[in-house]
N, C-alpha and C positions, 0 to 999 in steps of 0.2 A: 521375508521379514519386513516389518513396517518401515524400517529404516532404508532398506533398498528400494522399497516402493516410492520413498521421497526423492531419490537420487535424480530421476528424469526430470521432475518439476523444479528441483533446485537448480539443475544446470540450465534449464530454459530461463529461470528467473535471473541468473547471473548473466546470461547472454543479452537479455532485455535491458538489464541495468547499464551495460556498456554501450548500448546503441542509441543514438538521438532518437527522440520520439517527437512527432509534430505537436502533440498536446502540451509538451512541457520541456523547456531547454534545460539540460543538466547543469549542475553547479560546476564552476571552474575551481579546481582545487589549487593550492599553493604550488604543487609541482607541475602545474600546467594541463594536467589530465582533467577529464570531465567525469562526473559521477552523479548518480541519483541518490547515493547513499545518504547525504545529509538530509534530502527531502523525506526520505523514508524514516529516518530517525525522528524527524519533526512530526510526520504523519503518526508515528507511534506515540509520541507526546501528546499530540492533539486528541488522538483516540482515548488515551488514559484520562485526559483532562475533561472529557465529557462525561465521566461517571458522576452520578447524582446520588448523593446518600440519602435524599429524601424519599425516593421511589426506587432506587436501585437500577435506574436505566442509564444507558450510555455506557462508556467504557469500551474495551475491545472485544467483549464477548459477542460473537455472531457477526462481526464486521458491520454493526449497525451504523457506523460512522458514514456510510455510503447511502443510508436511508434516512427519510424524515422521521423525527424532528431533528436528530443529531447532525444531518447534512447541512441543515440551515443554521446551525449555531454559528456564532461569530469566529469562535476559535477554529472552526472547520472550513473557513473560506478557501476556495480553490482545491479542495480535497479531491474534486473530480479529476483535476488535471493529473494528480499523483496516482490515483487509481487508473487512470487511462494508460500510464506506462506499464502497469500489470495486466492490462486487458489481453494482450497477445498470449500471455502465459494461460490466462483463464480460459481463453477460447481454445487453445490447444488441448487443454486437459478436461475441459467441460465439467460435468457434474463431479468428476472424480477429484476435483481440487476446489476447496473451499476458499472463499477470499477472507476468512477469519485468519 
């Protein structure tokens, strides 16, 4: 089933989210733990904020936030660092896993 196919990549993502990455230091939470979760919430907001009603470009469709022109928009500054945290997961699963 598609859900069972998702399980390995979900577990790999969870592991990466708990390990420090050289590209980006995780946020320190109130309980003293570190987490990338707040950064990914912000990245999702940035992604949705890039949608343009004029030509229907931007937004989260197709992970275009990592490509020009969206990557260069001011709302997406440092998005490459957030995406670098996910790079090990993408590398592990290759073409079978979309960055979308």
